C-alpha positions in Angstrom: 87.0 59.9 126.7 86.2 58.3 123.4 84.0 59.9 120.7 80.4 60.2 121.8 79.2 57.5 119.4 81.3 54.9 117.5 80.1 51.9 115.6 82.6 49.0 115.1 81.9 46.0 112.9 83.9 42.8 113.4 84.4 40.3 110.6 85.3 37.0 112.2 87.3 34.2 110.7 86.6 34.4 106.9 87.8 31.0 105.7 87.4 31.9 102.1 83.8 33.2 102.7 84.4 36.7 101.3 83.0 38.5 98.3 84.2 42.1 97.9 81.1 43.3 96.1 78.6 41.7 98.5 80.5 42.3 101.7 81.1 46.0 100.7 77.3 46.4 100.2 76.7 44.9 103.6 79.3 47.2 105.2 77.8 50.2 103.4 74.5 49.2 105.0 76.0 48.9 108.5 78.0 52.1 108.2 80.9 51.3 110.6 83.4 53.8 111.8 85.9 50.9 112.1 86.1 47.4 110.8 88.1 44.7 112.6 89.2 41.5 111.0 90.2 38.5 113.2 92.1 36.7 110.4 92.0 33.2 108.9 91.1 34.6 105.5 92.0 31.2 103.9 95.0 29.0 103.7 97.3 31.8 102.7 94.5 33.1 100.4 96.3 36.2 99.0 93.4 37.1 96.7 91.0 37.5 99.7 93.6 39.5 101.7 94.1 41.8 98.7 90.4 42.3 98.5 90.1 43.0 102.2 92.9 45.5 101.9 90.8 47.4 99.4 87.9 47.8 101.8 87.3 51.6 102.0 86.4 51.8 105.7 89.0 52.4 108.4 90.1 48.9 109.5 92.6 46.9 111.5 93.6 43.3 110.8 95.4 40.4 112.5 96.5 37.3 110.6 95.7 33.9 111.9 97.2 30.4 111.8 95.5 29.6 108.4 97.2 32.7 107.0 100.5 31.0 107.6 99.3 27.5 106.8 102.2 26.5 104.4 104.9 29.1 105.2 106.9 27.8 108.2 109.9 30.1 108.0 111.0 33.3 106.5 112.4 33.1 102.9 115.3 35.2 102.0 115.3 34.1 98.4 111.7 35.0 97.4 108.6 36.6 98.8 106.4 34.0 100.4 102.6 34.4 100.7 102.9 35.6 104.3 105.2 38.4 103.3 102.8 39.3 100.4 99.8 39.4 102.7 101.7 41.6 105.1 102.7 44.0 102.3 99.1 44.2 101.2 97.8 45.1 104.6 100.7 47.5 105.6 100.1 49.4 108.8 96.6 48.0 109.1 98.1 44.7 110.1 98.5 45.5 113.8 100.5 42.6 115.2 102.6 43.9 118.1 101.8 47.5 117.3 99.2 50.2 117.9 96.9 51.9 115.3 95.6 55.2 116.6 92.4 56.6 115.0 92.1 60.1 116.3 89.0 61.0 114.4 87.0 58.5 116.4 89.3 58.5 119.4 89.9 54.7 119.3 93.3 52.8 119.4 93.7 49.2 118.3 96.6 47.1 119.6 97.4 43.8 118.0 98.3 40.6 119.7 100.4 37.7 118.4 99.8 36.9 114.7 99.4 33.3 113.4 98.2 32.0 116.7 96.8 28.5 116.8 95.8 28.7 120.5 97.2 26.8 123.5 100.6 26.8 125.2 102.9 26.5 122.2 103.9 29.2 119.8 102.7 28.4 116.3 105.2 29.3 113.5 108.1 30.0 115.9 110.5 30.6 113.0 108.3 33.1 111.4 107.7 35.0 114.6 111.4 35.0 115.4 112.4 36.2 111.9 109.7 38.8 111.4 109.1 40.1 114.9 112.0 39.0 117.1 109.7 37.0 119.3 111.0 33.6 120.5 108.8 32.7 123.4 105.5 33.6 125.2 107.2 36.0 127.6 108.7 38.1 124.8 105.4 38.0 123.0 103.5 39.3 126.1 106.0 42.1 126.5 105.7 43.2 122.9 101.9 43.4 123.3 102.3 45.4 126.5 104.8 47.7 124.9 102.5 48.4 122.0 99.7 49.4 124.3 101.8 51.9 126.3 101.5 55.4 125.0 97.8 55.0 124.0 96.3 58.5 124.0 94.6 59.1 127.3 91.3 60.0 125.7 91.2 57.0 123.4 89.1 53.9 123.7 91.5 50.9 123.6 90.8 47.7 121.8 93.0 44.6 121.8 92.7 42.7 118.5 94.1 39.1 118.4 93.4 36.0 116.4 92.8 33.9 119.5 91.6 35.0 122.9 93.5 34.9 126.2 93.7 32.1 128.8 91.6 32.4 131.9 88.1 32.6 130.4 87.0 29.1 131.1 88.0 25.5 130.3 84.7 24.0 129.4 84.2 22.9 125.8 81.6 25.6 125.2 83.6 28.4 126.9 84.8 31.3 124.8 88.2 29.7 124.3 87.4 26.2 125.4 88.8 23.2 123.5 85.8 21.5 121.9 87.3 18.9 119.5 88.5 16.3 122.0 86.1 13.7 123.4 87.8 13.1 126.8 87.2 15.4 129.8 85.9 18.9 129.7 88.2 20.0 126.9 90.5 22.6 128.4 91.5 26.3 128.2 92.9 26.9 124.7 93.5 30.6 125.1 96.8 32.4 124.5 98.8 32.7 127.7 100.9 35.6 126.2 97.8 37.7 125.6 96.5 37.0 129.1 99.9 37.9 130.6 100.0 41.2 128.6 96.5 42.1 129.8 97.5 41.3 133.4 100.7 43.4 133.2 98.8 46.4 131.9 96.1 46.1 134.5 98.5 45.4 137.4 100.4 48.6 136.9 97.3 50.6 135.9 99.2 51.5 132.8 96.3 51.3 130.3 92.5 50.6 130.6 91.4 47.8 128.4 87.6 47.9 127.9 87.4 45.6 124.9 89.4 42.5 123.6 88.3 41.2 120.2 89.4 37.8 118.7 88.3 34.8 116.7 89.8 31.3 116.0 87.5 29.4 118.3 84.4 28.9 116.1 80.9 29.5 117.5 79.7 26.1 116.2 81.2 23.4 118.4 82.7 20.2 117.0 80.8 16.9 117.0 77.4 18.7 117.1 77.8 19.9 120.7 76.0 23.1 120.1 77.3 26.6 120.3 80.1 28.4 122.1 79.8 31.3 124.5 80.9 34.3 122.4 81.2 37.0 125.0 82.5 37.3 128.6 82.2 40.4 130.7 85.1 40.4 133.2 84.9 41.3 136.8 86.6 44.6 135.9 84.1 45.2 133.1 86.6 44.3 130.3 84.5 42.7 127.5 86.0 39.7 125.8 84.4 39.2 122.4 84.8 36.2 120.0 83.7 37.1 116.4 84.4 33.7 114.8 80.9 32.9 113.4 81.9 30.2 110.9 80.7 29.8 108.2 79.9 33.5 108.0 78.0 33.3 104.7 74.8 31.4 104.1 72.8 31.1 100.9 69.3 32.5 101.2 67.8 30.2 98.6 68.5 27.0 100.6 65.6 25.9 102.7 67.9 24.2 105.2 69.8 27.4 105.9 68.9 30.9 107.2 66.0 32.5 105.3 64.2 35.7 105.5 61.2 35.9 107.8 57.7 36.9 106.6 58.2 40.5 107.7 61.3 41.0 105.6 61.1 43.7 102.9 62.5 41.1 100.5 60.0 38.7 99.0 60.8 35.0 99.3 60.3 34.8 95.5 63.4 36.9 94.9 65.7 35.4 97.4 68.8 34.5 95.4 71.5 36.3 97.5 73.3 35.6 100.7 73.2 36.3 104.4 76.5 37.6 105.8 77.5 37.6 109.5 79.1 40.4 111.4 79.4 41.3 115.0 78.4 44.9 115.8 79.8 46.8 118.7 78.4 50.2 119.7 80.3 52.6 121.9 78.9 55.7 123.6 80.8 58.1 125.8 83.8 55.7 126.0 81.8 52.6 127.0 80.5 49.6 125.1 76.7 50.0 125.1 75.7 47.1 122.8 77.1 44.0 121.1 75.1 42.0 118.6 75.6 39.2 116.1 74.1 40.7 113.0 73.1 38.9 109.7 72.8 41.2 106.7 71.0 39.9 103.6 72.4 41.0 100.3 70.2 40.4 97.3 71.4 42.2 94.1 71.5 45.9 95.1 69.3 45.5 98.2 70.5 45.0 101.7 68.6 44.5 105.0 69.2 43.3 108.5 67.4 40.0 108.8 68.6 38.7 112.2 70.1 40.2 115.2 71.1 38.4 118.4 72.0 40.9 121.2 74.9 39.5 123.2 75.3 42.5 125.5 73.4 45.6 126.3 74.3 48.1 129.0 71.3 49.2 131.1 
């Protein structure tokens, strides 16, 4: 059974919206036991990835499609920016491997890196050269293999850039395609991740209570509203999308999020930012609460200004 009380903070797709000083203050305020990053730090933004690598909390990371935006194949003559990002992150980049955290009795297994969603492998030459993965079937087996051997008393989290297929095909579903006008969109999840989950569950090899990912932004294209960001499966697996984009808003812009009248920060001194995180609380080996949390950072002061509870166990 997992540690009696664990707090996990998810940083969804960053897309260049990262400031080490302000995000570190926000994380210090939230006091997580573990931070999960769903990728898309920028278009191969090495500076942001280096900054993330310096975050002092325990963390696990998966790189997204934007993190291999320009690099299409492995370079033998010089280090490309994908290689430099991987070197920065080291073992904390969990693609096709498992990171065990015995102090909190949590294990994180990574899915396929660089995913762009859908039925095709994105960056096939990179995947083949770096991971020996040439198709969806091989990718699924690599994820499955990484999950095997998870310590029996650990809470298992799958961390991927994009979610699995099978969670809905509507444009506002958690992995639904929202950028095409025709039809209902379609299921844009990763079939290899869905296959790996199915294989693990079919054989009762590993229990998978939580699957965390990003890629499919909360705000839908063409002004169609917002995406469903959480699905609780029939077997109680929780699928959680952390891609709140943009994840940073200015507090001194009247058209954006601002502090309410009850905030300890006066409106006269609002010159900072509000930064989005998704907070997951575990207790006795179960997810007890999931919330979209906005933390205001104004100079040296931090406060939780908005919280939207997505899930709470009775």
